ChimeraX commands (.cxc) that place a marker at each C-alpha (Angstrom):
marker #1 position 0.00,0.00,0.00 radius 0.5
marker #1 position 2.84,2.35,0.90 radius 0.5
marker #1 position 4.47,1.62,-2.46 radius 0.5
marker #1 position 1.24,2.47,-4.27 radius 0.5
marker #1 position 0.91,5.74,-2.34 radius 0.5
marker #1 position 4.55,6.62,-3.05 radius 0.5
marker #1 position 4.12,5.90,-6.76 radius 0.5
marker #1 position 0.97,8.04,-6.85 radius 0.5
marker #1 position 2.80,10.94,-5.15 radius 0.5
marker #1 position 5.69,10.69,-7.60 radius 0.5
marker #1 position 3.28,10.65,-10.56 radius 0.5
marker #1 position 1.33,13.62,-9.19 radius 0.5
marker #1 position 4.53,15.60,-8.66 radius 0.5
marker #1 position 5.69,14.81,-12.19 radius 0.5
marker #1 position 2.38,15.92,-13.64 radius 0.5
marker #1 position 2.49,19.18,-11.67 radius 0.5
marker #1 position 6.07,19.84,-12.78 radius 0.5
marker #1 position 5.20,19.16,-16.42 radius 0.5
marker #1 position 2.14,21.42,-16.18 radius 0.5
marker #1 position 4.20,24.24,-14.69 radius 0.5
marker #1 position 6.87,23.83,-17.38 radius 0.5
marker #1 position 4.23,23.89,-20.14 radius 0.5
marker #1 position 2.67,27.02,-18.67 radius 0.5
marker #1 position 6.07,28.67,-18.43 radius 0.5
marker #1 position 6.88,27.80,-22.03 radius 0.5
marker #1 position 3.53,29.04,-23.32 radius 0.5
marker #1 position 3.95,32.54,-21.87 radius 0.5
marker #1 position 7.03,34.59,-22.72 radius 0.5
marker #1 position 8.18,38.21,-22.46 radius 0.5
marker #1 position 10.23,39.78,-25.23 radius 0.5
marker #1 position 12.30,42.97,-25.32 radius 0.5
marker #1 position 13.24,44.92,-28.44 radius 0.5
marker #1 position 16.78,44.76,-29.71 radius 0.5
marker #1 position 17.10,48.54,-30.03 radius 0.5
marker #1 position 20.11,48.39,-32.36 radius 0.5
marker #1 position 18.11,46.19,-34.75 radius 0.5
marker #1 position 14.75,48.02,-34.51 radius 0.5
marker #1 position 13.69,51.21,-36.25 radius 0.5
marker #1 position 10.64,53.30,-37.15 radius 0.5
marker #1 position 11.05,55.07,-40.49 radius 0.5
marker #1 position 8.90,57.97,-41.68 radius 0.5
marker #1 position 8.27,59.86,-44.91 radius 0.5
marker #1 position 6.37,63.14,-45.14 radius 0.5
marker #1 position 5.25,64.93,-48.29 radius 0.5
marker #1 position 4.45,68.32,-49.76 radius 0.5
marker #1 position 3.16,68.72,-53.33 radius 0.5
marker #1 position 6.71,69.53,-54.43 radius 0.5
marker #1 position 9.00,67.29,-52.38 radius 0.5
marker #1 position 9.35,64.86,-49.48 radius 0.5
marker #1 position 11.58,64.27,-46.46 radius 0.5
marker #1 position 12.27,60.94,-44.85 radius 0.5
marker #1 position 14.07,59.65,-41.77 radius 0.5
marker #1 position 13.78,57.48,-38.69 radius 0.5
marker #1 position 13.22,57.18,-34.95 radius 0.5
marker #1 position 14.61,54.74,-32.44 radius 0.5
marker #1 position 12.05,52.62,-30.57 radius 0.5
marker #1 position 12.08,50.87,-27.19 radius 0.5
marker #1 position 10.01,48.11,-25.56 radius 0.5
marker #1 position 10.61,45.69,-22.69 radius 0.5
marker #1 position 7.20,44.06,-22.23 radius 0.5
marker #1 position 6.03,42.35,-25.43 radius 0.5
marker #1 position 3.92,39.42,-24.25 radius 0.5
marker #1 position 3.65,36.22,-26.30 radius 0.5
marker #1 position 1.18,33.49,-25.33 radius 0.5
marker #1 position 1.07,30.18,-27.19 radius 0.5
marker #1 position 3.19,31.64,-29.97 radius 0.5
marker #1 position 1.00,34.74,-30.46 radius 0.5
marker #1 position 1.68,38.35,-29.48 radius 0.5
marker #1 position -0.99,39.48,-27.01 radius 0.5
marker #1 position 0.24,42.83,-25.68 radius 0.5
marker #1 position 3.14,45.26,-25.59 radius 0.5
marker #1 position 4.02,48.92,-25.15 radius 0.5
marker #1 position 6.45,50.73,-27.44 radius 0.5
marker #1 position 8.12,54.08,-26.71 radius 0.5
marker #1 position 9.58,56.41,-29.34 radius 0.5
marker #1 position 12.05,59.03,-27.99 radius 0.5
marker #1 position 11.43,62.09,-30.16 radius 0.5
marker #1 position 15.01,63.32,-29.66 radius 0.5
marker #1 position 16.24,60.34,-31.73 radius 0.5
marker #1 position 14.66,61.65,-34.95 radius 0.5
marker #1 position 16.94,61.40,-37.98 radius 0.5
marker #1 position 16.75,62.64,-41.57 radius 0.5
marker #1 position 17.98,60.70,-44.60 radius 0.5
marker #1 position 17.49,62.92,-47.65 radius 0.5
marker #1 position 19.09,66.29,-46.87 radius 0.5
marker #1 position 22.80,67.27,-47.00 radius 0.5
marker #1 position 24.55,67.30,-43.62 radius 0.5
marker #1 position 24.83,71.10,-43.55 radius 0.5
marker #1 position 21.04,71.54,-43.96 radius 0.5
marker #1 position 19.79,68.53,-42.00 radius 0.5
marker #1 position 19.99,70.18,-38.50 radius 0.5
marker #1 position 17.61,72.95,-39.56 radius 0.5
marker #1 position 14.88,70.48,-40.50 radius 0.5
marker #1 position 15.41,68.35,-37.38 radius 0.5
marker #1 position 15.22,71.36,-35.05 radius 0.5
marker #1 position 12.02,72.49,-36.76 radius 0.5
marker #1 position 10.51,69.00,-36.36 radius 0.5
marker #1 position 11.36,69.10,-32.64 radius 0.5
marker #1 position 9.75,72.54,-32.25 radius 0.5
marker #1 position 6.13,73.32,-31.20 radius 0.5
marker #1 position 5.20,73.37,-34.90 radius 0.5
marker #1 position 5.56,69.58,-34.97 radius 0.5
marker #1 position 6.54,67.22,-32.12 radius 0.5
marker #1 position 7.08,69.87,-29.41 radius 0.5
marker #1 position 9.96,67.92,-27.86 radius 0.5
marker #1 position 10.23,70.18,-24.80 radius 0.5
marker #1 position 6.71,69.30,-23.63 radius 0.5
marker #1 position 6.28,65.85,-25.22 radius 0.5
marker #1 position 9.63,64.02,-25.30 radius 0.5
marker #1 position 8.11,60.67,-26.30 radius 0.5
marker #1 position 5.37,59.11,-28.38 radius 0.5
marker #1 position 4.04,55.66,-27.52 radius 0.5
marker #1 position 1.96,52.79,-28.83 radius 0.5
marker #1 position 0.16,50.19,-26.70 radius 0.5
marker #1 position -1.21,47.03,-28.31 radius 0.5
marker #1 position -4.84,46.39,-27.35 radius 0.5
marker #1 position -5.78,43.71,-29.89 radius 0.5
marker #1 position -4.08,41.31,-32.28 radius 0.5
marker #1 position -6.25,39.72,-34.96 radius 0.5
marker #1 position -4.82,37.01,-37.26 radius 0.5
marker #1 position -5.67,37.52,-40.93 radius 0.5
marker #1 position -7.57,34.66,-42.58 radius 0.5
marker #1 position -5.32,34.99,-45.64 radius 0.5
marker #1 position -1.99,36.78,-45.89 radius 0.5
marker #1 position -2.28,40.12,-47.70 radius 0.5
marker #1 position 0.89,41.70,-49.11 radius 0.5
marker #1 position 2.98,39.77,-46.60 radius 0.5
marker #1 position 0.85,40.68,-43.56 radius 0.5
marker #1 position -0.50,37.94,-41.30 radius 0.5
marker #1 position -2.06,40.01,-38.48 radius 0.5
marker #1 position -4.02,43.20,-37.91 radius 0.5
marker #1 position -2.55,45.14,-35.00 radius 0.5
marker #1 position -4.82,47.51,-33.07 radius 0.5
marker #1 position -3.72,49.80,-30.28 radius 0.5
marker #1 position -3.59,53.25,-28.73 radius 0.5
marker #1 position -1.08,55.71,-30.17 radius 0.5
marker #1 position -0.13,58.68,-27.98 radius 0.5
marker #1 position 1.55,61.78,-29.40 radius 0.5
marker #1 position 1.49,65.44,-28.35 radius 0.5
marker #1 position -0.51,64.49,-25.25 radius 0.5
marker #1 position -3.37,62.95,-27.25 radius 0.5
marker #1 position -4.27,59.27,-27.54 radius 0.5
marker #1 position -6.22,57.80,-30.45 radius 0.5
marker #1 position -6.70,54.20,-31.66 radius 0.5
marker #1 position -5.01,53.00,-34.84 radius 0.5
marker #1 position -4.97,49.69,-36.72 radius 0.5
marker #1 position -2.54,48.42,-39.33 radius 0.5
marker #1 position -1.55,45.16,-41.06 radius 0.5
marker #1 position 1.71,43.57,-39.93 radius 0.5
marker #1 position 3.89,40.57,-40.62 radius 0.5
marker #1 position 4.77,38.94,-37.27 radius 0.5
marker #1 position 7.10,35.95,-37.11 radius 0.5
marker #1 position 8.59,33.92,-34.28 radius 0.5
marker #1 position 12.05,32.63,-35.18 radius 0.5
marker #1 position 13.47,30.61,-32.30 radius 0.5
marker #1 position 13.99,33.04,-29.43 radius 0.5
marker #1 position 13.52,36.07,-31.71 radius 0.5
marker #1 position 10.36,37.92,-32.72 radius 0.5
marker #1 position 10.13,39.96,-35.94 radius 0.5
marker #1 position 7.45,42.57,-36.69 radius 0.5
marker #1 position 7.29,44.42,-40.00 radius 0.5
marker #1 position 4.55,46.84,-41.04 radius 0.5
marker #1 position 3.86,49.73,-43.42 radius 0.5
marker #1 position 0.93,52.13,-43.05 radius 0.5
marker #1 position -0.11,55.79,-43.18 radius 0.5
marker #1 position -0.69,58.01,-40.15 radius 0.5
marker #1 position -2.74,61.24,-40.27 radius 0.5
marker #1 position -0.70,63.62,-38.08 radius 0.5
marker #1 position -3.53,66.15,-37.83 radius 0.5
marker #1 position -5.61,63.77,-35.66 radius 0.5
marker #1 position -3.07,64.38,-32.87 radius 0.5
marker #1 position -3.09,68.14,-33.33 radius 0.5
marker #1 position -0.03,68.41,-35.55 radius 0.5
marker #1 position -1.59,70.86,-37.98 radius 0.5
marker #1 position 1.39,72.97,-39.10 radius 0.5
marker #1 position 1.11,73.81,-42.84 radius 0.5
marker #1 position -1.87,71.48,-43.20 radius 0.5
marker #1 position -3.90,73.99,-45.25 radius 0.5
marker #1 position -3.96,73.01,-48.96 radius 0.5
marker #1 position -4.23,76.71,-49.81 radius 0.5
marker #1 position -0.49,76.97,-49.04 radius 0.5
marker #1 position 0.24,75.35,-52.40 radius 0.5
marker #1 position 3.77,73.94,-52.60 radius 0.5
marker #1 position 4.29,74.84,-48.93 radius 0.5
marker #1 position 1.38,72.63,-47.93 radius 0.5
marker #1 position 2.45,69.54,-45.93 radius 0.5
marker #1 position 0.15,66.60,-46.52 radius 0.5
marker #1 position -1.59,65.25,-43.40 radius 0.5
marker #1 position -0.64,61.62,-44.01 radius 0.5
marker #1 position 2.85,60.38,-43.20 radius 0.5
marker #1 position 4.21,57.01,-44.35 radius 0.5
marker #1 position 5.30,54.87,-41.40 radius 0.5
marker #1 position 7.34,51.69,-41.62 radius 0.5
marker #1 position 8.16,49.43,-38.66 radius 0.5
marker #1 position 11.08,47.02,-38.69 radius 0.5
marker #1 position 11.31,45.57,-35.18 radius 0.5
marker #1 position 13.30,42.68,-33.73 radius 0.5
marker #1 position 12.80,41.42,-30.19 radius 0.5
marker #1 position 14.40,38.68,-28.10 radius 0.5
marker #1 position 12.88,36.49,-25.41 radius 0.5
marker #1 position 13.91,37.64,-21.94 radius 0.5
marker link #1:1,2 radius 0.2
marker link #1:2,3 radius 0.2
marker link #1:3,4 radius 0.2
marker link #1:4,5 radius 0.2
marker link #1:5,6 radius 0.2
marker link #1:6,7 radius 0.2
marker link #1:7,8 radius 0.2
marker link #1:8,9 radius 0.2
marker link #1:9,10 radius 0.2
marker link #1:10,11 radius 0.2
marker link #1:11,12 radius 0.2
marker link #1:12,13 radius 0.2
marker link #1:13,14 radius 0.2
marker link #1:14,15 radius 0.2
marker link #1:15,16 radius 0.2
marker link #1:16,17 radius 0.2
marker link #1:17,18 radius 0.2
marker link #1:18,19 radius 0.2
marker link #1:19,20 radius 0.2
marker link #1:20,21 radius 0.2
marker link #1:21,22 radius 0.2
marker link #1:22,23 radius 0.2
marker link #1:23,24 radius 0.2
marker link #1:24,25 radius 0.2
marker link #1:25,26 radius 0.2
marker link #1:26,27 radius 0.2
marker link #1:27,28 radius 0.2
marker link #1:28,29 radius 0.2
marker link #1:29,30 radius 0.2
marker link #1:30,31 radius 0.2
marker link #1:31,32 radius 0.2
marker link #1:32,33 radius 0.2
marker link #1:33,34 radius 0.2
marker link #1:34,35 radius 0.2
marker link #1:35,36 radius 0.2
marker link #1:36,37 radius 0.2
marker link #1:37,38 radius 0.2
marker link #1:38,39 radius 0.2
marker link #1:39,40 radius 0.2
marker link #1:40,41 radius 0.2
marker link #1:41,42 radius 0.2
marker link #1:42,43 radius 0.2
marker link #1:43,44 radius 0.2
marker link #1:44,45 radius 0.2
marker link #1:45,46 radius 0.2
marker link #1:46,47 radius 0.2
marker link #1:47,48 radius 0.2
marker link #1:48,49 radius 0.2
marker link #1:49,50 radius 0.2
marker link #1:50,51 radius 0.2
marker link #1:51,52 radius 0.2
marker link #1:52,53 radius 0.2
marker link #1:53,54 radius 0.2
marker link #1:54,55 radius 0.2
marker link #1:55,56 radius 0.2
marker link #1:56,57 radius 0.2
marker link #1:57,58 radius 0.2
marker link #1:58,59 radius 0.2
marker link #1:59,60 radius 0.2
marker link #1:60,61 radius 0.2
marker link #1:61,62 radius 0.2
marker link #1:62,63 radius 0.2
marker link #1:63,64 radius 0.2
marker link #1:64,65 radius 0.2
marker link #1:65,66 radius 0.2
marker link #1:66,67 radius 0.2
marker link #1:67,68 radius 0.2
marker link #1:68,69 radius 0.2
marker link #1:69,70 radius 0.2
marker link #1:70,71 radius 0.2
marker link #1:71,72 radius 0.2
marker link #1:72,73 radius 0.2
marker link #1:73,74 radius 0.2
marker link #1:74,75 radius 0.2
marker link #1:75,76 radius 0.2
marker link #1:76,77 radius 0.2
marker link #1:77,78 radius 0.2
marker link #1:78,79 radius 0.2
marker link #1:79,80 radius 0.2
marker link #1:80,81 radius 0.2
marker link #1:81,82 radius 0.2
marker link #1:82,83 radius 0.2
marker link #1:83,84 radius 0.2
marker link #1:84,85 radius 0.2
marker link #1:85,86 radius 0.2
marker link #1:86,87 radius 0.2
marker link #1:87,88 radius 0.2
marker link #1:88,89 radius 0.2
marker link #1:89,90 radius 0.2
marker link #1:90,91 radius 0.2
marker link #1:91,92 radius 0.2
marker link #1:92,93 radius 0.2
marker link #1:93,94 radius 0.2
marker link #1:94,95 radius 0.2
marker link #1:95,96 radius 0.2
marker link #1:96,97 radius 0.2
marker link #1:97,98 radius 0.2
marker link #1:98,99 radius 0.2
marker link #1:99,100 radius 0.2
marker link #1:100,101 radius 0.2
marker link #1:101,102 radius 0.2
marker link #1:102,103 radius 0.2
marker link #1:103,104 radius 0.2
marker link #1:104,105 radius 0.2
marker link #1:105,106 radius 0.2
marker link #1:106,107 radius 0.2
marker link #1:107,108 radius 0.2
marker link #1:108,109 radius 0.2
marker link #1:109,110 radius 0.2
marker link #1:110,111 radius 0.2
marker link #1:111,112 radius 0.2
marker link #1:112,113 radius 0.2
marker link #1:113,114 radius 0.2
marker link #1:114,115 radius 0.2
marker link #1:115,116 radius 0.2
marker link #1:116,117 radius 0.2
marker link #1:117,118 radius 0.2
marker link #1:118,119 radius 0.2
marker link #1:119,120 radius 0.2
marker link #1:120,121 radius 0.2
marker link #1:121,122 radius 0.2
marker link #1:122,123 radius 0.2
marker link #1:123,124 radius 0.2
marker link #1:124,125 radius 0.2
marker link #1:125,126 radius 0.2
marker link #1:126,127 radius 0.2
marker link #1:127,128 radius 0.2
marker link #1:128,129 radius 0.2
marker link #1:129,130 radius 0.2
marker link #1:130,131 radius 0.2
marker link #1:131,132 radius 0.2
marker link #1:132,133 radius 0.2
marker link #1:133,134 radius 0.2
marker link #1:134,135 radius 0.2
marker link #1:135,136 radius 0.2
marker link #1:136,137 radius 0.2
marker link #1:137,138 radius 0.2
marker link #1:138,139 radius 0.2
marker link #1:139,140 radius 0.2
marker link #1:140,141 radius 0.2
marker link #1:141,142 radius 0.2
marker link #1:142,143 radius 0.2
marker link #1:143,144 radius 0.2
marker link #1:144,145 radius 0.2
marker link #1:145,146 radius 0.2
marker link #1:146,147 radius 0.2
marker link #1:147,148 radius 0.2
marker link #1:148,149 radius 0.2
marker link #1:149,150 radius 0.2
marker link #1:150,151 radius 0.2
marker link #1:151,152 radius 0.2
marker link #1:152,153 radius 0.2
marker link #1:153,154 radius 0.2
marker link #1:154,155 radius 0.2
marker link #1:155,156 radius 0.2
marker link #1:156,157 radius 0.2
marker link #1:157,158 radius 0.2
marker link #1:158,159 radius 0.2
marker link #1:159,160 radius 0.2
marker link #1:160,161 radius 0.2
marker link #1:161,162 radius 0.2
marker link #1:162,163 radius 0.2
marker link #1:163,164 radius 0.2
marker link #1:164,165 radius 0.2
marker link #1:165,166 radius 0.2
marker link #1:166,167 radius 0.2
marker link #1:167,168 radius 0.2
marker link #1:168,169 radius 0.2
marker link #1:169,170 radius 0.2
marker link #1:170,171 radius 0.2
marker link #1:171,172 radius 0.2
marker link #1:172,173 radius 0.2
marker link #1:173,174 radius 0.2
marker link #1:174,175 radius 0.2
marker link #1:175,176 radius 0.2
marker link #1:176,177 radius 0.2
marker link #1:177,178 radius 0.2
marker link #1:178,179 radius 0.2
marker link #1:179,180 radius 0.2
marker link #1:180,181 radius 0.2
marker link #1:181,182 radius 0.2
marker link #1:182,183 radius 0.2
marker link #1:183,184 radius 0.2
marker link #1:184,185 radius 0.2
marker link #1:185,186 radius 0.2
marker link #1:186,187 radius 0.2
marker link #1:187,188 radius 0.2
marker link #1:188,189 radius 0.2
marker link #1:189,190 radius 0.2
marker link #1:190,191 radius 0.2
marker link #1:191,192 radius 0.2
marker link #1:192,193 radius 0.2
marker link #1:193,194 radius 0.2
marker link #1:194,195 radius 0.2
marker link #1:195,196 radius 0.2
marker link #1:196,197 radius 0.2
marker link #1:197,198 radius 0.2
marker link #1:198,199 radius 0.2
marker link #1:199,200 radius 0.2
marker link #1:200,201 radius 0.2
view
């Protein structure tokens, strides 16, 4: 009888251990590799465009059963870069973008995005396999946005790639948004591209 009880206890302990291990494996936290992650932007007027990038940070991307369920991403506005202008002119544009006309760095040093929903796409469209929905905060205002994304788990790494348009005027960034300005008009929509790599913590 004692042997039967001992065997039962050992079996129960093994089952509990296996269950705990499975639960631990099914839930993981990822952090962005900041050197391998970037947000690129491209803004337009009727006559020209400017493009550049921001750095992005995140330490709390949650993955459950191989699917991203939540995460918060922070964009330090001071990291803004420009790609298209000569080095001697580039600082003028960047300082203007940091001014109250645009990002108002002094009052709003960061923008952020918090995932609220992740919906798998029934069929891949232009490389996307999920629709990402979340709250984007900029200039002290928060509004929901959704965009298609390609999300892949590769061993202990997570890749997220996405391209979409963002209407800056919804967050109060209305500088030069009047079409009557002609060639000096800056279009409301900005092209955004995400290229993010995260590692399991």
